N, C-alpha and C positions, 0 to 999 in steps of 0.2 A: 034156644032164649040164653043171653049171655048178660052175667050178670056183675055189674060193675062196684067193688068194692070202697067206698067214700071213705071209710073211717080213716081217723089218721094216726099213724105210729108216729108219735115223739118220742119215743125213747132214744132216737140218736138225736136229740137238740141238747145242747148243752147249756143246760138255764140252771145256775144254783136252786136247790131243793131246801138247804138250810144254813143256817150261819155258818157250819164247818165247811159245806162246800163252797159256800164264798169264800171262804178264809183261806180255803187249796189254792183256790182260781187266783187271789191277791198275793200266795206266796208263790205259784207259778211263775206269775207277770214279773214279780221283781226278782226272781232266778231270771229267769231271761234278760231282764237291762242289766244286771251287773253282768251278763256274759256280753254284751253287748258292748258294755264300757272296757271288759277284761282282753275284750279282741284290741280294740285302740290301743288303750295303758292298763296292763296289769297290775302296776303299782297304786293307779288309782283305786284299781278295781279290790286292790289286796286292802289297801285303806279305808273305804267305804263297808266292805264288809267287816272288817274290826271294829268299826265304828257302829255298827248295826249288834254285834258281838256282846257288846260292852251297853249297848244303850238296853239289850235286852234284860242281861243280867241287871242292870240298876233297875228296869222295872218289874224284875220278878222279886226286887228285895234281895238281891245276891247269890239267891236260889237258882239258878237257872242251871247249874253245874250238876244238881242233884238232878239233874232229865238227861242227862249226858254221859259216855261212857268212854274209852280207846281214845282214839284220835279224837274224837271231836270235843272232849275235854281239855287233851291237852292246849288245840288249839285255841279254847274259850280262856285258858290260862296264859296263852301267849298273848294273847289281845287286851286281857285285864294287865297283863306286865306291862304291855308298852303304854299303856293306856296313862295306870300310873308314872309311869317316866317320863313320860311327854307330858303331864300335866306338871313334873315337880320340876322340870327342865322350864317352862314356862313362867312361875313362879317369879315375881319379883320381893326379893329380902325389903 
């Protein structure tokens, strides 16, 4: 007699289990979209990344750099400096 196992193994289904998993999925999707932009227009992609970095720092009350080190911190500092310089250029006296 042959037995057929009807139990469903859902371990390979990519369904977010908690908010952290959902956040990771959304971050991966964002990274994918930025890569697509970078293929067509690298300068636009860099502007988007810089704007995202500046927005993250603002959302974290200017403490984003505390969570970074090395090259990542340098990228943040460059993006913040660029942002400050461009906002100074835009101001009308």
